[in-house]
N, C-alpha and C positions, 0 to 999 in steps of 0.2 A: 504493500500500500504506500509506504513512504517513498519507495523507489519510483512508483508511478507519479506521485506528486512532484518529486524532483524532476523527472523527465518532462512533465508538463510545464513547470516553471522555467526549466533550463533549455527548452527546445528552441534553438535558434531559427528553425524553419517554420515556426508558428508565428504569424505576424504580431499577434497581441500577447505573446508570452513575455514573462518578466525579463528573460535574457535578451530577447530581441528588442525590447524597449531600451535596454541599456546600450545595445549595439547601435541602434538608430541615434540615440543621444550622442554617443561617441562619434558616429559617422558625420554628424553635423560639423564637428571640428574639421574633419577631412574634406568635406565639401567646401569649406572656406579656403582651405589650402589649394584645392583644385582651381577654384575661381581666381584666386590671386595669381597662381602660376600661369594660368591660361591668359589672363590679362597682361602679364609680364612677357610671356613668350609669343603671344598672338598666333598660337598654333595649338594643335591637339597635345594634351599632356600624356606622356608615355608612363604607364604604371606597371610595375612588376608586383603581382600579388602572389606571395609565397604561401602555398597551402590553401589557396582560395578555391572557389567554385563559381560557376556562372550564376547559380541560384542566389548566392549572396548578393551579387551586384543587381540582380533583378529585385530582390527584396528591399534593397536600399534605394531602389528606383533611380539608379545611376547609369543605366546602360546607354541612355541617350545624351549623356553629357559629352563635352568636347574632349574625349579621352580615348586612348588606345590601351587596352589591358592585356598583358601577358599573364595568364594564370599558370603557375608552375605547381605541379602536384605529382604524387607517386603514380597517378593514373592519368590517362588522357580522356577527356570527355568531349562529346559532340556539342559544339556551340552553334548558336543560331544568329549571332550578331556579327556584323562585319568588323566591328572594333574590338572583338575579343578573340584571343588566340589561346588555345590550350596546349601546353607542352608538358612532357614528362621530365622530371629533374629531381635533383637532390638539394635541399636547402643549404647543405654544408659545402657544396661544390657547384658554383654557378659559372663554370668555365665556358659554357656556351654563349655567355654574354660578355660584351666588351666593357671596359672601364667607363663609368658614367653613362651607360647606355640609356638609363631611365631617369625621368625627371623626379620620380619618387618611388621608393620601395615600400610596399604595404604588406602587413601580415597580422592575422588574428589568431592568437592561441596556437602557435606552431612551435616556437623556440623551446617551450618547456617539454616538447615531445622528443627531444634529441638525446636523452639519456644521461648526459653528463656535461659538465662545464667546458670540457675540451671541445666537444662538438658544437656547443652553443657559441663558443668563441669563433669557431670556423664559420658558422652562419653569420655572426655579427660582422666579421671581417669581410665576407662576401657582400653583405648589405651595404657596408661602407664603400666598397669598391665599385659596385655597379650602379649605385644611385647617387644623384645629386642631393636628395633628401630622403628621409625615412620616417615611417609612422608604424611602430611595432608594438602590438599589445600582447600582454601575457599576464596570467593570474599571479596574485601575490602569495608568496609562500606562507605568510602568517595569517591569512584569512582562515577562519576556523572550519569552514566547509570545503573539503577538497572538491574542486570543480569537475573532475572527470569521474570520480567514483561516488560523489554525492554523499560522502560519509564524514561525519564530524571528526576532525583531527586525524583522518586516515593516514596522512603522510608523516605524522609524528609517531605512529606505531612502529614497533620493530618489524623488519622486513619479513620475518617468518610469520608474524601475525597477519600482515597484509596478504601474504600468499594464502594462508589458511582461509581468510575471509572470502577471497576471490574463488577459492575452490568449493566453497559451501554456499555462497549467496550471489545473486545478481546485484551488482552495485553500480549506480549511476548509469553510464552508457554501456556497461559491460555485462554480458551474460555470465552466469556461473561457468568457470573454466572446467575443462575435462581433466586436467592434471596439473601437477606442481610446476612443470616446465612452462606451460602456457601462462599460468598465473605469474610466475617470476618474470616472464618477458613483459607482461603488462606493467608490473610494479616497477621494473627497471627502466622502462621507456620514459616515465614521467620524472622530470627533475624541475620542480617549481623554483622560481628565482626570488631571492631577496632583493631589496632595493639597492644595496651596495653592490651586489653581484651584477645587476643590470647596468648600473653606472660604470662599472669596470669594463663590461663588455662593449659599451658604447661611450668612449671617452668624449668629454665636452658636450654631452647630451643634456636634455632636460626631461625629467620624468613627471608625467601627469598622474596623479593618484585618483583612481575612480573609487568613490566611497559609497557604501550602503550602511545605513544606520550608524554612521560615524566610523565604520571600519573600512580600511582600504581593501577592496575586493580584487582589484587588478591595477596594473600599471600600463601606461602608454609612453614609450620612450621615443622622443623626437629630436631632430637636430635643431640647432639654434635658429635657423631661418624659419622652420616650421613653427617653432615656439613663438617667434615674433608675429607671424601671420595669425596664429590662433588667438593670441592675447592682445595684440595691438592693431590687428586688421590690415 
C-alpha cells in the first residue's frame, strides 16, 4: 500500500503528480535560461540531455521551443520531432561529441546512478567539456526518503540490510529481486551526493537547493552564467 502511494506521488509521467509539479517548477528556471541564450545567440539552442526521454520534453511542453535536443541514453528511442535526436551513449564517456558542442548540458537524476564518485567525476568532466553551460539535478543524500526505493533512511542502512530488503519486498520503483546478486547490483548502482561532493565535482559552480517542508530534497548545480540568468534575468 505504501509503495503504491509512493509511486503515485513520485510518478514523473503523471502530469499532476507531486514529483512532476516539482519538475515543472524546476523547469521554469531552465526555460528562462533557454530564452536568454536564444536571444543572445539569435539561433536555435543546442541541448544535450543526458539520460532524458522524448516524453519528458513533451510533458514540459518544450518541444516547440527554438531548441535542438540530443537525448543520450542507454537505449535509442523512436522520436517524432525534427528537433530531437536520440543517441545511445554513456554519461561517463561523451567522446562522440566535440568540445563545447552544446550551448547547455541538461540532466535529471542521472549522476547518482553511476555507482561511485570516480564515475561521477568522469561524467562531470565530460559535462564541463562538451557544454558551454550546464543544468544538472540530483537528489540530496541527506533527504530522509530515499528517492529510488521510497524507503525512509534506506541509504543509511548497512549494505547487507538493503540487499535483504530488496530480496523480500518491492521498494519504490523496484520489484522484489530474484537473488542477492541482483539486489546488490541495484544497491551498488545508487550513490547519492552530498552538497560538498557536488561542488567538488563541478568547481566554480552554484548549487540551487530544492526544498520540501524546509528540507533540501535535491540539488541543481549550474555554472555561473546560468546562475546569473536565473536570479538576475
